[in-house]
C-alpha positions, 0 to 999 in steps of 0.5 A: 380272647378275640372280640368276635368270640366275646360277642358270640359268647354274649349272644349264647348267654342271652339266648340261654337266659331267655329260656332258662329262667322259669318260675313254678307256681301254684295256679289258683285252680290247683287249690295250693299245695302243702308240698311247697309251704315253708315250715320252720320249727322253733327249735330250728330257729334256736339252734341256728341262732345259737350257732350264730352266737358261738360263731360270733364269739369264735370270730371275736376271739380268733380273727383279731389280728390287730390285737393278736400277740398283745400283752397279757392284760390286753393293753397295747397293740398286737404283734402285727401292729408292733411289727408295722411300727418297727418297720416304719421306724426303719423306713421300710415302705411295707410298714404302711401296707401292713398297717393298711392290711391290719385296718382293712382286715379289722374293718372287714371282721367287724362287718362280719361280726355285726352281720352274725350278731344281727342274724343271731338276734333276729332268729332269737327275736323271731323265735320269741314272736312266733311263740307269742303268735302260737300262743295267741292263735291257741287262745283264740281257738278255744271256746269261752269255757276253755275247751277246744273249738270244733273242727267244723268252726275252724273252716269259718276262719279260712273263708 
């Protein structure tokens, strides 16, 4: 690509950038809008958290190339690490590359496992926290005798 063409593409991108990014908003005079509100149900949080937990388990079992092919009791190294060891004994240069590949892969898998576990834990926490918030709000909106507060009194909470 010629330098002039590169400069032209950068200029076009800059022109598009200045007009393309516009955020919509609700003006105070509009009185808000429920169509733009985020609604999440506890069942949704629980389902996503559960799927993250399942993903974590599958990743742990299936993405472990360092331990794959290890003997039945789980001790010792996996087949890839053993292959790297055999290559090293035979003075193959590829041995160190294979060892490094296993190390980098294991590091990356552990990072993904940690992120998935964090998502699962956070969603479980959010579900419980919102359930407690709902219970507190429900209790706060009851009269002293346990009956429901009239709707006319609910408006007092929004002023």
